[in-house]
N, C-alpha and C positions, 0 to 999 in steps of 0.2 A: 390422529392425521386428517387435515380436511384439506380437499384440493377447490380451489374456486377459479374458473375459468376467466380471463378477463381480455378484452380486445387490445390490440397495440394501439398506445396512443402516442408514441414518440416517432418523431420523424427520421428520417434516413436510415431506417431499418430495413433491410431485405424482407422481402414476404415469407422466406422459410424461418424466419424468427418470431416465436411466438411468445407471449407474456401471459403468466398465472399467478398467482399466491397460493402458498402453502402454508397452514398453520401448523405450527409445531407444539402439540399441546404438552410436551414433556421439557419446554423451553418457556416457560410462564406466557404461552399464548402468543409465541412470536409469529406474527402474519408476514411470511418473508414472500417478496416480489421477485421473481424469476425471468430472465429472459433465456429461451431454450432453444435448440435447433436439433433435428433429426436427419439422417441421410436420406438423400432422394432415392423414394423407393424405386424408381426405375432403373437405377444404377447399383444396386445393393439389395442382397437378400433380406428377406422378412426376420431372419434370425436376430435375438435379442442383441442389443446394442450394448458395449462397455460405456462406461460414464466417464466423462471429462468435466472436470470442474474449474472454474477462472475464479480467481478472488481479486476484486479492486482494490485501489489504494486511496488516497486522499488528495486533492477533493474531486473524488470520481464516484463512479455507479457502474452498474452491471452494462449499462449505455456504453460505458469506455470500451468494451469488448464487441462492439457491433461489426468491427470489420474482420474479424478473423473466427467467428462463431460458425457461419456456414461453410466455409473449406474445409475447417476442421472436422466439422460432421461429417463430411463427404470423403474425408482421408481413409486409406487402407479400406478395411472391411465397413467402415462406417461408425459413427459413435454418436450417443446423446450427450450433447455439450450444452453445459448448464452456467450461467453466471448469474448469482444472487446480486442484490442490494444487500450488503452486510448490515447487521443491527445497527440502527441509528442513522441509515443513509437511506435516501430517495425514498421509495414507496413501501420498504420494509417498516411495519409498524407495531407495536405491541396492541392486542386485543382486550387486554384488562379494561374494563369499566373505569373510568375516570384518569385515565391516562390521557396525559397531555399531548397534543396534536405535534410540537416540538420537544426535543430532548431538552432539559432544562440543567444549568450549570449543578444545580443541588442534588440532581439524581443521584442514586445510588453508583458510586464509582467502579464497584465490583462487577456491576453488568457489563462494564467494558473493558475488563481485564483481559488480556490475551487468551487465556487459557478458557474464559467463559465463552469467547467467541469460536475458539477451538470446538468446543460442546456444541454450539450454534451448528457448524458446519457439519459435525459427524451426524447430528440428527437429522440435518437436510438430506444427506446421503442415506441415512434409513426412508426416512419420508419418501423419497424417491424411487423406491423398492430395491436398492444397491446394498450388497454387502460388500463391495471393493470399489476403489475408482482407479481407472487406468491411468489417468494422469492428472496431477494437481499443479495449478499453474497460479502464482500469485506475484502481484506486481505494486511497486511501492510498498505500503502498509501490509498488503496482501502478500507481500513476500515472506516477511517474519513469522506471519500468522500460519503461510503455509508450512514453514519451518517448524514450528509448534506442533501444527497437526499432524506431521509426517513422524515427527520425534515422540510424540506421545501415543499415536496411534498407528505404527508401523505396516499393523497387521491389514490396515484399511487401504493403504495407501501404495500403488504399484511402483509409481514413479513421480518425481516432482521438478517442476522448472521455477526457478527464482529469476525474476525480471526487476532490475533497475535498482535493487536494494540487496546487497550481500547478506546470507543469513549466517550471523554468527554465533548460532547456536543457543540453548537454553541456559539461563541463570547466570550468565557471564556478563562482564560489565559492558554497558554501552559505549565505553570509549576503550582504546587499548590500555592496557595493565600500565599504570603511570605511579611513578614515585614523586615523593614531594622535593622540595628544593634541597635538601641536603642529603639526598639519596636515600633516604629511607624506604625500604620498600612496602611498609605497612600499608601504603595507597593502593597496592595490589589485592588486599583482603576486604576493600571497602564495597559498599553496596551498591546499585545502580543509584539511587537516590541519593546518596552520600557522594558519591564521584561527580555526579552531574550537578549537584550544589556547589562543589569546588571548581568545576569548569564554569558555571554560571557566575561565580565571583571574580575568578581569572580574567574571563570576557569583560566583565563591568569595568576591571582596574587598569583596561588597555587604553591606549589614548589614539583615537577617539574611542570610548566604551562601547562595547557591542553585546548584544545576547544571541543565544542560539534559538533558532525558529521554534524548537519543542518547547522551550520555556515559555516563549511567547503565547504560542498556541495553548499553552496550560493555564493562560490566567483568564481571570474571569471577564475581561473587556474584549477579550480576541473575536467571539462570536458577534459581538454587536458592532464592532469595528470592523470586520469582513462584510456583514450583511450591508451596513451603512445604510442609503437609503431605498434600498433595494431597485428594482427596475433597471435603468440604464446603467445607473452607477455600479451595481452590482456586475452586470454584463462585461464593462469596461474594466473592471477589478479582476475579474475571472479571466479576461481574455490576456491582460497584462502579465498575469501571474503564469498562465500555462505558456505564453509566448516566451517569457524568459527562460522558464526551465526547458524550452524545446530546442532542437537544433538548429531553429531560425536564428536565434540570439547570436550576435557575432561574439558577444563577450564570454560564451562558455567554451573553455579551452580546458577541460578536466585534465587532470594529472596527480599521480600519487602525491601526496603530503608527506615533507622529509620524515615526520615523526613515525610514517608507516615502517620505517627502516630502524628505527631504534628500539633496542631491547625492553627499554623502561623509559619513556619520555616522561620529563616532569608535567605537572599540571600548568605550568606557564609556556612551557613548550607546546602542548597541546593548543592552548589557548591562540598564541600567536600563529601557530599552524591555521587554526579554524579561522581566524580572522582574515585569512586570503580567501575565503571561500566567497561567492557569490552573495550579495546583501539578500537574498531569498533564503540563503541558510543561517547567514549569521548576520542579523540585522543592526542598526545603529541603536543604541540601547533605549533612547526615547523615542522611536518612531514606531509606528503600526506596520502591520503587514501592507495594508491599502496606502501608507504614506510612503512606503520604499517603492512600491508599484508605480503610485502617481508620479512621483520624482524622476522615475525613468522614462515613463510614457510622456512628460515635459521635454524631456532630452532628445526623445526619438519618438516619432509618431507611427513608426512601425511596430511598436511594442503594443499589439491588440491581436483580435481574433484576424488570420489569415482568411481571405473570403472563401476559401475550402471548408474552412471550421465555423463559419459563423453560425449555421443552422445548429450545430453541436452546441455551440457557445451559448446559444437561446434554452437549449435543454438543461444545460447545467445551473445557469442563471434561474431558470423558472423552478427548478427542483429545489436547490439550495434555497430559491428565495421563499419557498414554500415552508421546507424543514428547518432551516438554519443549519448552521455548521457543528453546532454544538456535539452532536452525537459522534463525527469524525475526530472532533477536536479531544473527545473523552478517550480515545485511544492514547492520545499523546500523553496527557494527564496521567492515565493509568501506568504508563510505562514510566514515567518520571516518579510513579510515588511507591510505597510501600507495598507488596502484595497484600491482598485480603487475606486473613489469618487463616481462612478454610483453604487457600492454595499454596501455603507455605510447604507443606509437604510433599506435594505433587511436583511444586518446581525443585526440590532438593532432589527427588527422585530422578527429574530429567536432567538436571544439570551435569553437563559433561557427555550426555549421548551425541551419538554421530548420525548423520543422515547416511544411513546403509543401503536404501535403495538406489536405482540408476536417478541421476540428479542432473540438472544442467543450469546455466546461468546466461541469460540474454540481457543486454542492453543497448542503449545506443551509444556510440562513441563520444559523441559531444553531452554526455549525461555527469553531472559533478557527483549525481547521488550515488554512483559507485564508489568514490573516493571520500564522501564526505565522513566518514568514521574511518580514520586513518587505519591501514592496515587489514581492515575488513574483508577486501576482496581477495587477499591472498590465501585466504581459509577456501575459497572457490576453486582454486587452481586445479583441484583432483577432479574437479568437474567438466563438463563439456562447455567453454566458454565462447560466447559469439557477441560480436560488438558491431553495430550497424553503423558504418561511417554515414556521416550528417544527420543522424537522427539523435535527438536529445532524451528527456526523462520519460516523454509520453509515447513510448516506442512502440506498442502495439497498436496507436492511432496514426504515429508518425510514419512507421515503415511497416504496415500491416503485411505485405506480399513476405517480407524478409521473415517476419515472426512466424507466418503460416509456414514457409517453407522450413526453417529450422525446427519447429514443432513437430510437423510431420516427419521429417528426418530421426527426430530424437524418438518419434513414437516407433518408426521402423526398427531400430536399433534395439529398442527395449524389447519388443516384439521377439526379435532374434535371439535375445540371451535365452 
């Protein structure tokens, strides 16, 4: 493991947050960029700190945690707080000679399988010099990643917090168990890829025809569509996307879908339910994501970066303009594809495992992500569940004070156990 110090070049970072790179020699030379913060030495003892790790989602970066890192580092007895750019994102790159600067659609998809990213996370923990993590926090796609981390390696993680995306377990279907139109329960036994294909077909058969955003993210054209001409066009696209999924958009009124209460909903029932979701989740069949966002921008000029987030918007546009989106898109492609053969035995061993350590779920009350998979949030009811009124999907950026307060409270409960 090699550590390379690097000056912080990202705006709006508190001075207590530093940036560096860690090369993971056991992970095909993955050069991981991290943001980290330590407790204020004047208010905390010099004893070694426990580690807290934050995992971002899509289209996000380690930078997405900038508003919570410092206060969490200074909570209780003090923590070493780390947020990495995950594989395929931001400044994390492969150091192998000849590797492209941007992830390509043709690159090996197995590198982006969720269990491979789990291995990246565990390697990073060891490279940081720790044998355990006091709290693992995952947002958006980082939430199921955190879930796979703690079920695959429960000895490494003392507690876990899922944010915005309920964790439904390893190896189960992406959707609730479904029956076909004749009530045949064979659909319950179908794989993720098979059930996803049936949902895709059913959505396309609706009037007007629709498609799920994960299916779109898995297409060859998605990366180029979303990059567009770069520059201001990319900045505007991301601004609209972030705005529409935030608590600011007045069309976000999330609630459980009817099929969440059905023991065995049919594929067509699921499709009709999903079609009621906002268009950033279930899109018109023949539109790209930028098409969807641009149409809503034309209808409402407020659909852009709020003034307070314009600097952050430039960071996201600059970073994704440089790297492209394909690294993150490959996470979705992998989730909808059959697993690599070398991962099948591991997935079978993990299937059905429960999260046994202390856990919590945090979301914005105006976040449709909580309900986009019917019934998933009900699996979180045995955990501490907190919803912030007024906040949407980007809860750690929209309501950082609440997130910090709830994480500190949760840590206190874990310490008292």
